[in-house]
N, C-alpha and C positions, 0 to 999 in steps of 0.2 A: 542441460535441459532448460527449455524455455518455459517460464512460468507466466501465468496470467491471473488477474483478479477473477475470481469465480462469480460472474454475474455483473451487476451494475456497480459503478464507481461514481461517487459524487464528491470526491476530494477529501482533504484532511480537515477535521473539525475540532481537533484538540484531544479527543479520546476515541479516535476511530479504531474499529476492529475490522480486520481484513482477512478474508479467507481466500487462499490461492488454489489453483487447479490441482496441486499435488495433495490437497487436503489439510495443509498446515494452516494454523490460525495465528494471527499476529495482532498485537495491540500497540497503538501509537504510544511511545514513551517520552516524547519531547513535544512541547506545545508548538504547533504550527497550524495556521489556517489558510487554506486555499481551496476554492471551489472549482471543480471542473467535472462535468458529467461525461462519462464514457462507458461503453459496454465491453467488458473483458479486455482492458488495456494490458499491455505487456508489463511485467514487474520483475525487478532484479533486486536480490538481497545481497548486501556486501557490508562487512564491518559493522554489523548491527543496525544497518539502515536499509530502508526500502525505497527504491526509486521506481515510481510509477510513470509509464509513458505519458507524456504531455504535461507533467507537473514541472514546476520550476526548480525543485531541489529534492534530494533524498531526505527522508525523515527517519529519526530513530524509532525502532520498534523492538518489542519483546515478544518472544514466542509464548503462546498460551497452551 
């Protein structure tokens, strides 16, 4: 199943909360900062990390 960020994405800010198109909500669990604006970028979750299309690296997340 292909997942996308539900709406606008402005990157990782250190405490980012992300809602995906499947309704799941995730909070950034490791500090990382990278700005990049996108609308509904593709997202992949693996090994407790979230990789967002266009970002430089996957970041650790925790499901809320």
